[in-house]
C-alpha positions in Angstrom: 34.4 -130.6 -67.5 34.5 -127.7 -70.0 37.3 -125.3 -70.6 35.4 -122.6 -68.6 35.0 -124.7 -65.5 37.6 -124.1 -62.8 40.0 -126.9 -61.8 39.8 -128.5 -58.4 42.7 -126.4 -57.2 41.1 -123.2 -58.6 37.8 -124.1 -56.9 39.5 -124.6 -53.6 41.5 -121.4 -53.9 38.3 -119.4 -54.8 36.6 -120.7 -51.6 39.7 -119.9 -49.5 40.0 -116.4 -51.0 36.3 -115.8 -50.3 36.8 -116.8 -46.7 39.9 -114.6 -46.4 38.1 -111.6 -47.8 35.1 -112.1 -45.5 37.5 -112.2 -42.5 39.3 -109.1 -43.6 36.1 -107.1 -44.1 35.4 -107.5 -40.4 38.6 -105.7 -39.3 38.2 -102.4 -37.8 40.5 -99.6 -38.7 41.9 -97.0 -36.3 40.5 -93.5 -37.3 42.7 -90.7 -38.4 42.3 -87.0 -38.0 40.5 -84.6 -40.3 41.9 -81.6 -42.2 39.4 -78.9 -43.0 39.3 -76.3 -45.8 36.9 -73.3 -46.0 36.2 -71.6 -49.3 34.2 -68.4 -49.6 34.2 -68.7 -53.4 36.9 -66.1 -54.3 38.6 -67.1 -57.5 41.7 -65.5 -59.0 41.8 -66.3 -62.8 45.3 -65.8 -64.2 46.0 -65.2 -67.9 45.1 -63.0 -70.8 42.0 -62.8 -73.0 41.1 -66.4 -72.1 41.1 -65.4 -68.4 38.7 -62.5 -69.0 36.4 -64.8 -71.0 36.4 -67.5 -68.2 36.0 -64.9 -65.4 32.9 -63.5 -67.1 31.2 -66.9 -67.0 31.8 -67.3 -63.3 28.6 -66.6 -61.3 27.7 -66.4 -57.6 28.2 -67.9 -55.2 31.7 -67.8 -56.8 33.3 -64.4 -57.2 36.1 -63.9 -59.8 38.9 -61.5 -60.2 41.5 -61.5 -62.9 45.3 -61.3 -62.7 46.1 -60.1 -66.2 49.4 -61.3 -67.5 49.0 -59.9 -71.0 46.6 -57.7 -72.9 44.5 -54.7 -71.6 41.9 -54.6 -68.9 38.2 -54.7 -69.9 35.2 -53.6 -67.9 33.0 -56.2 -66.2 35.3 -58.2 -63.8 37.8 -56.7 -61.3 41.2 -57.0 -62.8 44.8 -56.5 -61.7 47.6 -56.1 -64.2 50.9 -58.0 -63.5 52.7 -55.2 -65.3 56.1 -56.9 -65.2 56.1 -57.4 -61.5 57.6 -60.5 -59.8 54.9 -62.9 -58.6 55.0 -65.2 -55.6 52.2 -67.6 -54.7 51.7 -69.8 -51.7 48.8 -71.4 -49.8 46.0 -73.8 -50.5 42.2 -74.0 -50.9 40.7 -71.2 -48.8 44.0 -69.5 -48.1 46.0 -68.4 -51.1 48.4 -65.5 -50.9 49.6 -63.9 -54.2 52.3 -61.2 -53.8 53.1 -58.9 -56.7 56.2 -56.8 -56.7 58.6 -56.3 -53.8 57.3 -55.9 -50.3 57.9 -52.4 -49.0 58.1 -50.8 -52.4 55.3 -48.7 -54.0 54.4 -51.4 -56.6 53.8 -54.1 -53.9 50.3 -55.7 -53.9 48.9 -58.6 -51.9 45.9 -60.6 -53.2 44.1 -63.1 -50.9 41.8 -65.6 -52.6 40.3 -69.1 -52.0 41.2 -70.6 -55.4 43.5 -70.0 -58.3 42.7 -70.9 -61.8 45.9 -70.6 -63.8 45.5 -70.3 -67.6 49.1 -69.1 -68.2 51.5 -70.8 -70.6 53.5 -72.2 -67.7 52.1 -73.1 -64.3 52.7 -70.7 -61.4 53.0 -73.7 -59.1 55.1 -76.4 -60.8 54.6 -79.4 -58.6 53.5 -82.9 -59.4 50.8 -82.6 -56.8 49.8 -78.9 -56.6 47.9 -77.7 -53.6 44.1 -78.2 -53.4 42.3 -75.2 -54.9 44.9 -74.6 -57.6 44.4 -75.7 -61.2 46.4 -75.2 -64.4 44.5 -75.5 -67.7 45.4 -74.8 -71.3 43.8 -72.2 -73.4 41.8 -74.3 -75.9 38.0 -74.1 -75.7 37.7 -77.7 -74.3 40.3 -76.7 -71.6 38.3 -73.6 -70.6 35.2 -75.7 -70.3 37.0 -78.2 -68.1 38.3 -75.2 -66.0 34.8 -73.9 -65.5 33.5 -77.3 -64.4 36.4 -77.7 -61.9 35.2 -74.6 -60.1 31.6 -75.8 -59.8 30.5 -76.3 -56.2 33.8 -75.1 -54.7 32.2 -73.0 -52.0 31.8 -74.1 -48.4 33.7 -76.4 -46.0 35.6 -79.4 -47.3 37.2 -82.2 -45.4 39.9 -84.8 -46.1 41.8 -87.3 -43.9 45.0 -86.4 -42.2 47.2 -88.8 -44.0 50.3 -88.9 -41.8 51.6 -89.3 -38.2 55.0 -88.0 -37.2 57.1 -88.9 -34.2 59.9 -86.4 -33.9 61.6 -88.3 -31.1 62.9 -91.0 -33.5 63.4 -88.8 -36.6 66.9 -89.0 -38.1 66.7 -85.7 -39.9 69.3 -83.8 -37.8 70.9 -83.6 -34.4 73.0 -80.8 -32.8 73.1 -78.8 -36.0 74.3 -81.8 -38.1 72.1 -82.8 -41.0 71.1 -86.3 -41.7 68.2 -88.0 -43.4 66.0 -86.0 -45.7 64.4 -88.8 -47.6 60.8 -87.7 -46.9 61.5 -84.1 -48.0 63.2 -85.2 -51.3 60.5 -87.7 -52.3 57.3 -85.7 -51.5 55.6 -84.8 -54.8 53.4 -82.2 -53.1 56.4 -80.5 -51.5 54.5 -80.5 -48.3 57.5 -81.3 -46.0 60.1 -78.8 -44.9 63.1 -78.9 -42.5 62.7 -77.0 -39.2 66.0 -77.5 -37.5 66.3 -81.0 -36.1 62.8 -82.0 -37.2 60.7 -81.9 -40.3 57.3 -80.3 -40.6 54.4 -81.6 -42.8 51.8 -79.1 -43.9 48.6 -81.1 -43.6 46.8 -78.7 -46.0 49.4 -79.4 -48.8 49.8 -83.2 -48.0 47.7 -85.2 -50.4 48.4 -88.7 -49.1 50.9 -90.0 -51.5 52.5 -91.9 -48.7 56.0 -92.1 -50.1 57.3 -90.2 -47.1 56.4 -93.0 -44.8 57.8 -95.6 -47.2 61.2 -94.1 -47.4 61.5 -93.1 -43.7 64.2 -95.3 -42.2 63.1 -95.2 -38.6 59.3 -95.1 -38.8 59.1 -91.6 -37.5 56.8 -90.7 -40.5 53.8 -93.1 -40.7 51.0 -93.3 -43.1 47.7 -92.9 -41.2 45.0 -93.8 -43.8 45.0 -96.6 -42.8 47.8 -96.9 -40.3 50.7 -99.3 -40.9 49.5 -101.7 -38.1 46.1 -101.9 -39.7 47.5 -102.7 -43.1 49.9 -105.3 -41.7 47.0 -107.0 -39.8 44.9 -107.1 -43.0 47.7 -108.7 -44.9 48.4 -111.2 -42.1 44.7 -112.1 -41.7 44.1 -112.6 -45.4 47.0 -114.9 -45.7 46.3 -116.9 -42.5 42.7 -117.4 -43.4 43.4 -118.3 -47.0 46.0 -120.9 -46.1 43.9 -122.3 -43.2 41.0 -122.7 -45.6 43.1 -124.9 -47.9 44.3 -122.3 -50.4 47.6 -122.8 -52.1 50.3 -120.6 -53.6 48.9 -117.2 -52.4 50.0 -114.1 -54.3 49.6 -110.8 -52.5 48.8 -107.8 -54.8 48.9 -104.3 -53.6 47.0 -101.8 -55.7 45.9 -98.2 -55.3 42.2 -97.6 -54.9 42.1 -95.5 -58.0 43.7 -98.3 -60.1 41.5 -101.2 -59.1 39.2 -100.7 -62.1 42.2 -101.3 -64.4 42.8 -104.8 -63.2 41.6 -107.8 -65.4 39.9 -110.8 -63.8 42.4 -112.0 -61.2 43.6 -115.6 -60.6 42.0 -117.5 -57.8 45.1 -117.5 -55.7 45.6 -113.7 -55.8 44.8 -111.8 -52.6 44.0 -108.2 -53.3 45.2 -105.5 -50.8 43.6 -102.2 -51.9 45.4 -99.1 -50.4 44.8 -95.4 -50.8 48.2 -95.0 -52.6 50.6 -97.6 -53.9 53.6 -95.7 -52.6 52.3 -95.8 -49.1 53.3 -99.4 -48.6 57.0 -100.2 -48.0 59.5 -103.0 -47.7 58.4 -104.0 -44.2 54.9 -104.8 -45.5 56.2 -106.6 -48.5 58.6 -108.8 -46.5 56.0 -109.5 -43.8 53.6 -110.8 -46.5 56.3 -113.2 -47.7 57.1 -114.3 -44.2 53.4 -114.9 -43.5 53.2 -117.3 -46.5 52.8 -115.3 -49.8 54.7 -117.0 -52.6 55.3 -113.6 -54.2 54.2 -109.9 -53.7 53.1 -107.8 -56.7 52.7 -104.0 -56.8 50.2 -103.1 -59.5 51.0 -99.7 -61.0 48.2 -98.1 -63.0 50.1 -94.9 -63.6 48.7 -93.0 -60.6 52.0 -92.8 -58.7 53.7 -89.3 -59.3 57.1 -89.4 -60.9 59.1 -88.3 -57.8 57.3 -90.9 -55.7 57.7 -93.6 -58.3 61.5 -93.0 -58.4 61.7 -93.3 -54.6 59.5 -96.4 -54.7 61.9 -98.0 -57.3 64.8 -97.5 -54.9 62.8 -99.2 -52.2 62.2 -102.1 -54.5 65.8 -102.2 -55.5 67.2 -102.6 -52.0 64.5 -105.0 -51.1 65.6 -107.1 -54.1 69.1 -107.0 -52.6 67.7 -108.3 -49.3 65.9 -111.1 -51.0 68.8 -112.0 -53.2 71.2 -112.0 -50.2 68.8 -114.4 -48.3 68.6 -116.7 -51.3 65.2 -115.8 -52.7 64.6 -114.9 -56.4 63.9 -111.2 -57.3 60.6 -112.3 -58.8 59.4 -112.8 -55.3 58.7 -109.0 -55.4 57.6 -107.4 -58.6 56.1 -104.1 -59.8 53.8 -104.8 -62.7 51.3 -103.0 -64.9 47.7 -103.6 -64.0 47.1 -105.4 -67.3 49.8 -107.9 -66.4 47.9 -109.3 -63.4 46.7 -112.5 -65.1 47.4 -116.2 -64.5 49.4 -116.3 -67.6 51.8 -113.5 -66.6 52.3 -114.2 -62.9 55.8 -115.4 -62.0 56.6 -118.9 -61.2 56.4 -119.5 -57.5 59.8 -119.9 -55.8 60.3 -123.1 -53.8 59.6 -122.4 -50.1 60.6 -124.7 -47.3 59.6 -124.7 -43.7 56.6 -123.2 -41.9 55.0 -119.8 -42.5 55.6 -117.1 -39.8 53.2 -116.7 -37.0 54.4 -113.4 -35.5 51.8 -110.7 -34.9 51.3 -107.7 -37.0 52.8 -104.5 -35.7 52.8 -100.9 -36.8 56.5 -100.4 -35.8 58.4 -100.3 -39.1 61.8 -101.6 -38.0 60.3 -104.2 -35.7 58.0 -105.6 -38.5 60.9 -105.6 -41.0 63.2 -107.3 -38.5 60.6 -110.0 -37.7 60.0 -110.8 -41.4 63.7 -110.8 -42.3 64.6 -113.1 -39.4 62.0 -115.6 -40.4 63.0 -115.5 -44.1 66.7 -116.0 -43.0 65.7 -119.0 -40.8 63.9 -120.6 -43.7 66.7 -119.9 -46.3 69.0 -122.7 -47.2 72.3 -120.9 -46.9 71.6 -118.6 -43.9 74.2 -116.0 -44.9 75.9 -114.0 -42.2 75.8 -110.7 -44.0 75.8 -109.3 -47.6 76.0 -105.9 -49.3 72.9 -103.9 -50.3 72.2 -100.7 -52.2 73.8 -97.6 -50.8 71.3 -95.4 -49.1 69.3 -98.4 -47.7 68.4 -98.1 -44.1 70.6 -101.0 -42.9 74.4 -101.1 -42.5 77.3 -100.4 -40.3 79.9 -97.7 -39.7 83.7 -97.8 -39.8 85.9 -95.8 -37.5 89.4 -94.9 -38.6 91.6 -95.6 -35.5 94.3 -93.3 -36.8 91.9 -90.3 -36.7 89.5 -91.1 -33.9 90.2 -89.3 -30.6 87.1 -90.8 -28.8 85.6 -87.4 -28.3 82.2 -89.1 -28.3 80.5 -86.5 -30.6 79.0 -89.4 -32.6 77.4 -90.9 -29.5 75.6 -87.7 -28.5 73.9 -87.2 -31.9 72.9 -90.7 -33.0 69.1 -90.6 -33.2 68.8 -94.4 -33.3 71.0 -95.2 -30.4 73.3 -97.2 -32.7 76.5 -95.7 -31.2 77.2 -95.4 -27.5 80.1 -94.8 -25.2 81.7 -97.5 -23.1 80.7 -97.6 -19.4 84.1 -97.1 -17.8 86.7 -97.4 -20.6 87.2 -95.1 -23.5 85.5 -97.0 -26.3 82.9 -96.7 -29.0 80.2 -99.4 -29.0 78.0 -100.1 -32.0 74.6 -101.8 -32.3 74.1 -102.6 -36.0 70.4 -103.6 -35.5 69.7 -99.9 -34.7 71.7 -98.2 -37.5 69.6 -96.5 -40.2 72.5 -95.1 -42.2 71.4 -91.5 -41.6 75.1 -90.3 -41.7 74.7 -87.8 -38.8 77.5 -89.5 -36.9 79.8 -89.0 -39.9 79.0 -85.4 -40.4 79.4 -84.6 -36.6 82.8 -86.2 -36.3 85.4 -83.4 -36.1 88.1 -85.7 -37.2 86.1 -87.1 -40.2 87.0 -90.6 -38.9 83.6 -92.3 -39.7 82.4 -93.8 -42.9 79.2 -95.7 -43.7 78.7 -99.1 -45.3 75.3 -100.3 -46.5 74.9 -104.0 -45.8 72.6 -106.4 -44.0 73.8 -108.4 -41.1 71.4 -111.3 -41.4 72.2 -113.4 -38.4 69.8 -112.2 -35.8 72.1 -113.0 -32.8 75.1 -111.2 -34.3 73.0 -108.2 -35.4 71.8 -107.6 -31.9 75.2 -107.9 -30.2 77.2 -104.8 -29.4 80.4 -104.4 -31.3 83.4 -102.4 -30.1 84.4 -100.1 -33.0 87.4 -98.5 -31.3 88.9 -98.8 -27.8 92.1 -97.5 -26.2 93.4 -97.9 -22.6 92.3 -95.0 -20.5 94.9 -92.4 -19.4 95.0 -92.2 -15.6 95.7 -89.2 -13.6 99.4 -89.2 -12.6 98.4 -88.0 -9.1 95.5 -90.1 -8.0 95.3 -92.8 -10.7 91.7 -92.0 -11.8 91.0 -92.6 -15.5 89.8 -89.3 -17.1 90.9 -89.2 -20.7 92.8 -91.1 -23.5 96.5 -91.0 -24.2 95.8 -89.4 -27.6 93.8 -86.6 -26.1 96.5 -85.9 -23.5 99.3 -86.0 -26.2 97.3 -83.6 -28.4 96.9 -81.2 -25.5 100.6 -81.3 -24.6 101.5 -80.8 -28.2 99.2 -77.8 -28.7 100.3 -76.1 -25.5 104.0 -76.8 -25.9 104.7 -73.1 -26.7 102.3 -71.6 -24.2 103.9 -69.3 -21.7 101.9 -70.8 -18.8 103.0 -74.3 -19.5 106.8 -74.1 -19.8 107.7 -75.6 -16.4 107.7 -79.3 -15.8 105.2 -78.9 -13.0 102.8 -77.0 -15.2 103.0 -79.6 -17.9 102.4 -82.4 -15.4 99.2 -80.7 -14.3 97.9 -81.3 -17.8 98.2 -85.0 -17.1 96.1 -84.8 -13.9 92.3 -85.1 -13.5 90.4 -81.9 -12.8 90.4 -82.2 -9.0 94.1 -83.0 -8.7 94.9 -80.2 -11.2 93.2 -77.6 -9.0 94.9 -78.9 -5.8 98.3 -78.8 -7.3 97.9 -75.4 -8.8 96.9 -73.9 -5.5 100.0 -75.3 -3.9 102.2 -74.0 -6.8 103.3 -70.4 -6.1 104.3 -69.8 -9.7 100.8 -71.0 -10.9 99.1 -68.7 -8.5 101.3 -65.8 -9.4 100.6 -66.3 -13.1 96.9 -66.5 -12.5 96.5 -70.0 -13.8 93.2 -70.3 -11.9 92.0 -66.8 -12.5 91.9 -66.3 -16.2 95.5 -65.2 -16.6 95.4 -62.5 -13.8 96.7 -63.0 -10.3 94.0 -62.7 -7.6 93.4 -59.4 -5.8 92.8 -58.7 -2.2 89.8 -56.9 -0.9 91.6 -53.6 -1.1 92.4 -54.2 -4.7 96.0 -54.9 -4.3 97.6 -58.0 -6.0 
């Protein structure tokens, strides 16, 4: 056998990988929607002399006009001078609005175009992923040639996939005016996501499919749709299952963006390639599921296509996943981000020792469910089986603490929790917590009028404990002194008595006793109390009047 011939293990792995790839190619993918742009060829070229030079070269079916930021106008191409006015730009391919000056003033001007070619010293739209139809180029001859080529063919109707799905019902952005999670807004490099009260809104024309919004979403309200998370999970599961059933050993799963595949060197025989539209669209639930299904490690091949804002958010996802793996007893090398050039047999990490059977649970597109299934399996296969351990602050797992000295059991937190992690007791005044549901959005803490709630990022690994309700705070109910029905807590009644101690309407013992009655008994007693009726206790502070208007 020569040095170029594969070993017996490599030959077996190559055959197993081929079988896995064949099986995965037969998978059907759920279709996504389509986003349409229509361009009539109107181009606004922004700049000075170079803008005039480029605009003069633009020919039908494109039609150019110039926004002159410096220099004087020349004949030939329609021009508008900025003339020191403020400039605001918004929109996308086929629908750009450029506003000059102040609306309502004599110098205001609105320009509507299909495309914007920006040749200014600094870009008018300073985003990592600017909207389709906007370009910023330099002023050198080669830059102007590239700008001219970018406009070629940009007339007509264009389509792209709708990259996202959004379920507002499980979104943890806000509740009842209290702000919570804004991970998708902060991480989007296209700035396509905005807050609209208790929900977020994604502009499909600005969205360019980076996918980081779905990766950082703690509840799964935001999902990547090209392909969907269930399709990606099933592809990973089928690849691993087929590879292992065919006799393959030590499988390594590699996620790589479609645009970076060409940067990969020849890959080892045990490496299973998962090509995705964008690397940042795959999150911790997919990585952990791959490990549970039998991968010895998961690699994320970064060829430089991930925008900076998305890359930073992806690093945080990797960091808290490392905490999860470390807490469960697995080495951090089980999950690694690597450069494409590092994907060689010589640079792959050593495979951690794995005991037990690989998971057999089905793929699912529900984020929390898939992550929970994977983590439960990894916990069952770990040697130590820890009960709980700390993880990175901001991770979507943890618990809350309630300060018993501050909490009045007003139940504000129970009404705003988007994940149903906090609930009220059935009959007794108590707060009940389900740690398995908590996504650490902090809405409960911000809604608490007493500031009695704090958050703790951790992972409760024991599945049985994690799914059991925990009483955070409980006090005996205060019972009506007349009928005995529980209707409040001792602290609430004490607070009311204290606050109304100096009120003119509650100076008598009988009036103060009514504050310790339920609503029904309070009304009955007040009607029987001549002093209460005279003082107008039941009538907004004024005694009742007869039909003839007399008191």
